[in-house]
C-alpha positions, 0 to 999 in steps of 0.5 A: 860201230855197235852192233845196234848202230848197224840197224841205222846205217843208210842202205841196209836192210833187216830181215829175220833168218831162222828166227834171229833179226839180222841186218845186211846190206842192202843188195845181198843176195841169198848166195852172198847171205850163205856165205856170211853165215859160213854155209858151204855145203851143196846140201842146203835149202833156203826158204824166203817168205815161205817159198823155196828159193831154187838153187839156180836163183841163189845169185839173182834173188836179193833180200829185202827189208823184212824178209823171213828166211829159213836156212837148213842145211842137210847132213848125212849120217847113218 
């Protein structure tokens, strides 16, 4: 199956993550999204449709068709 075919898959949804169109299975949580993106740092912020998602809600917040997400990882440095 090609990448473009994944958009036609039954049970998939399309969202934008940091400006890029992506396809995920219906029922994907914010927590699962972070896993797919390889974000493992505890210092991350997720904005969904211009509202910050509390960390405590990552497991129970599910992506919906046409969601706009911004994922920001904070890094330390000096």
